[in-house]
N, C-alpha and C positions, 0 to 999 in steps of 0.2 A: 291536652289533661284539663280536663275542669277543675279543681281539685280546692281544699281549703278543710277547712275544721269550726266547729264549733266556738265561737267567740264571743268576747263578755257585755252585755248592753249595759254598759255602767252611767255617770254621771254625763259620756257627750249622749251617747244611744247611740244613732246610723254611725255617726260620725265615730267614734270610738272602737263599735266593730270595726269599720272599715281602717284605721288606722293596725288594727291587731292582725290584720290580714295580711295585710300589706307587710309587716314584720316576720310573717310566717312564710312569705312568701308565696302567699297563697295567690289565688284569680278566682274565691267566690270563697263564703263562707256560711254558718247557721248558725240563727242568734234567739234567744228567748225576750218577746219586750218586755220581761220584769225577772221577777223570783219566778220560778217554775213551779215552787210549792204553795205559793198564795196568790191573791187575787190583787193584789197591792202594783198599782201602776201607776207611774208618771205624767202626766200631759207630755203630747210630743214637742219639742220643739222646732216650728219648720224652717230656721234659719241655720240648725243644725242641720236637720235632713238638707238642705241645699247644700250646705259644705259639702255633705259625705256625696251626694250626687256628681260635682263636683269631682271629689277626688275617686269616687272610683272612675270616674271618664280621665282621668289625669291619669289612672295608671290600666286602663284597658280591660276593666270588669265590668261585667254584663250583668247589672244590675237585674238582669231578670235571669239570669243562674243564682238569683240570693237565695237561699232558702229561711224562713221563719219556722221557728219549732212553737209549737203549741203546749202549754202548760199540763202539766203531770194531773192538775186538781180537776181537771176536766174527763168526767164519766159517764158517757153518754150510755152503756150499756145495762146500768141499773137505774132503774127507776123506784125500787123501793120505798124513796123516801121522794117522789114528785114534786118538792119543792129543791131538793137537792140537785135531783135530773134537769129540772126545766133551770136553777142556776148556772147548770153546765152549759145549757144550751145556747143562757143569753152570755156567758162570758164566752163563748166561740165565736158568736155576734160582733162582741166587739173587739175579739183579738183580729179577726177579718177587718176590722175598721182600719184597726190601726197599721196595718200591713198595706192598706189600700193607701193612708196618707202617709207613709213611707215610702212607696212605690215601689213593694216586693210581690211578688205573682204567686208565691208556693207557702202553702202552712202547713206542716209536718203532724197528723194527730196521731195518736195512739188511741185503736177501737174502742177499749176502755173492757172494763172487768165484769165478768156477767155478780158477782160474788155470790146472793143466793138467787139467782134469776138463773131458768134455764137459758141454753143457750141459744131455744127457740124464743124465748121471750127476748133475749138481750138481742138480737141480732132484728128487732122490732122495734127496740130501741135506740139502740145506732142509727137503723133507718129513717125513725120519726123524725130524731133529734138531727141530721144531717139537712133532711127536706124542707125541719123547717129553716133551719140557717140557712142555706141555698136557695138563692132565686134566680130569675132571669138577670137581675142585678148585680149579681156578684161577680168579684172579680177574680176574687183571688181562691185560686183552685186550693183544694184542702189535698194534701195527702195520706193515704191512712198508712201505717206502716206496720209489716209484718212482724208479730212479737215472737217472744222465745217459748211461751205456754208457760211460764211461772202464774204461779197463784191458777185465777180464773179466768186471765188473758183472752180475750177474742181476737181474732185472726192471726191465728196461730200455722195457718196452710192456706193455700192456694183457694180453697174450694171457699172458705168463710169468706177472703177479702170479695171474689167473687160474687159469694150472696148476697152482700153490703153493695157493692159496684150495679149486684142487677137492681136494685129496688130503690137507685136513688133515682127521684125525677130528672135533674137535671145532669147528665149523664159527663156533659164536656166540660163539667168543671167542680169533675171529682179524680184524683189519679193515685198513685201510689209511691211509695219510699221503701225499696227493697234495704235492711241490715242484715249485714253478712254476718254479724255474733248471733246477732234473730234467729236467724236461719238455720246456723251452724246448730243452736240447742235447741228449736224447735226437730229436730230430724233431718236437715238437708246436708248432703255432701256435698261440703265448697268445692273440695276436689274435682266434684264433675257438677259444675257452675252448668256446664252448655245444658247440660240432663235439665236441671230445673228452670230451666228458662224455654225450653222446648215447651215445657208444662203450663208456664203460665203464658205463653205467646200462643200456646191451642186454647187455653178456658178464658183469659182475657185480652191480651193483647200489648207483645212489648212498648206499642205506644201508649203507653198507661204508666211507664216505670220515668219517673221525673226525677227521680233521686234515687241516690244510694248510699248509704251508711257504711263506711269501712272500716267495719272495724275485727280487731282480733280476738277469739275468746277464751275464757279463763278455764272453760268446762267444757267435758266431750259432746260430742255431735249426741242432741237428742236426751241431754239434759235438763232442761226446760229452765235454767238458773239464771239467766241473760247478766252472766258480769263480763263486761269490756277489756280486754287487755291491750296489752302497744302492738304496734304493728309488728309481726315477726315475732312475738311472745307468750303466744295462745298454741293453742290445739291445732288453729289451723292455718298457720305456718304462712310463713311471707312470701315463699314462691305460688303457692294456691292464691295469697291477695292479689299478687302481681296479677297473675294471669286473670282474676276479676277486674282490675280496674283497670285494665288494661284489654278487656274483649271489646269486639270491634262491633258486637250489638247495643253494646250501653253505649258508646262512645261518645255522643253527646252528652251523657247523662252528669250533672253536678255527684263527683262525688266527696261525703262529709268525713272527716277523721271525729270519733268520738270517743277517741282514748283516754286513756288516765293521766292525771299531771302525775309527776315521779315529786314526790314530796316539796307539792306545792306549786310546782314550776311547769308550764305547758310543754309538750314535746313537739310540736304541732310544726317546725320548723325544721326539725330535725326529722322529723317522720317522712312528711313532705319531700325534702332533700332523698331520701331511702327510695320513695316511690318514683323520683320522675328519675332517678341515677337506675333504679334496677337494682341497687345494691343495700343488701340487710346490713345495719347499723349493731353491730353486736356490741355497741359501747355508746348505748343509748344514755342510759343514764348517766356517765360521766359526762360526755357531753350537754345535756341539758343541766347541769349541774355548777360545771364548770364558769 
């Protein structure tokens, strides 16, 4: 299984990310190239990048399975303030350049929130922005994340994701990231994941799924809340998440944990262990804090 978690892009950049992933016994990871809430970004140290790539090879981690996540402040769906929308477009372009320097092939993007736009206008805004960002030279694939439907989010069902994909010029440069918490909160019955995959395969194609965010949910199906829970400690449940993680139809898709910290401590080593052993950890908090 290709499994890892969110890691922190700190002082050592990508090198620090790799070290964290190894400490969690992970063979992939996801990171932001800076704080997701702002546009402050430090220059990439190519010497650290070279060290990171060497460390990846030493630990048999494939760089092509590593995922970047675009910052939350990018919102392509709303164009009420054209300068703000253009900032999102330009910032996403810069993030793609940073990913290319780092040697990373994928970046996950929230499609955006409509705010005061109609969903039809939001779709046009998203597609217009993505078509401005993606050109024939683009090397990093953008993965649209399935959303929970909180507020005025776009991309809350297969049809909305499909509508975006259908309107992208360079279709080979865009894919999808499924999020189990978001799917649950949007109204998908995760205990019947194959039914969802059947629909996705028919409407979009499973070849477009390049990443899976493996999260439990604090809220019931259809709540549109988007609050993640630790693996087996939410409403989706351990057995259902295990069935999803081991579903042969997405066998080669990287699985990324975005579960909450426990009292400022990362739970990922123990959650990954539980998933690999297919055994629920009913004393996760004690293990993390010991």
